[in-house]
N, C-alpha and C positions, 0 to 999 in steps of 0.2 A: 681111499683118498679121492677117487673120481666122484664117488657119491657125495662126499663132503663139498667138493667144488661145485657140483651141480646144485646142491642145496643152497650153497652160499650165493651163487649167481641168481637163483630163483628169489632168494630173500632180498638181494640188492635190487632186482627188477621190481619186485612188489613194493619195496620201500620208496624207490624213485617215483613209481607211478602214484603211490599214495601221497607223497609230498607234492607232486605236480598237481594232482586233483585238489588237494587242500589249498594250495596257493591260488589255483584258478577259482575255486568257489569262494574263498575269502576275499579275493579281489572284487568279484561281482557283488557279494553281500555288502562289502564296505562301500563300493561305488553307489549302490542303491540307497544305503542309509546316510552316507556322509558325502556323496559325490557332488559335483558342481550343480548338476540339474536339481537335485533335491534341495540344496541350500538356496538356490535361486527361487524355486517354487515356494519354499517357506517364507523367504523375505517378501516375495510378491504378495502372498496371501496375508502376511502381517501388515504390509502397507495398505492393502485393499481393506482390511478390517478397520484400520485406523481411519481411512478415508470415509468408509461407510458409517462409522460411529459419529464422526463430525457431521456428515450429511444428515444423519438422523436428528441430531441436536438442532441443526440449522432448519430442517423442515418442521420440527416441532415448534420452534420459535416463529417461523412464518405462519404456521397453522394457528397459533395463539393470536398473532396479530390480525390475521384475516378473520378469525372468529369474532374478535373484538369489533373490528370494523363492520362485519356483517350485522352483529347485534345492534350496534349504534345506528346503522342505516335502517334496520328493521323497526327500531323505535321511532324513527323520523317519519315513517310511512303512516298515512292515516288508516285507522282501523275500519274495517268494513262491517 
């Protein structure tokens, strides 16, 4: 009977330790994947990507306008 109780206590201790370790690791993995910090970083990067895409379009339009102006001014200069 003592042997059974000793085995039972050992089993309970291992089970509790395993559950505690599983909860601890699950919390950290979930926090890394779905936590506040990672969601904020994702949204920040998404907003930055949108801003940069708009900035690219704006700069391409400015570049086209300036190229047109440059070629118009170059045609007005006398040829040497």
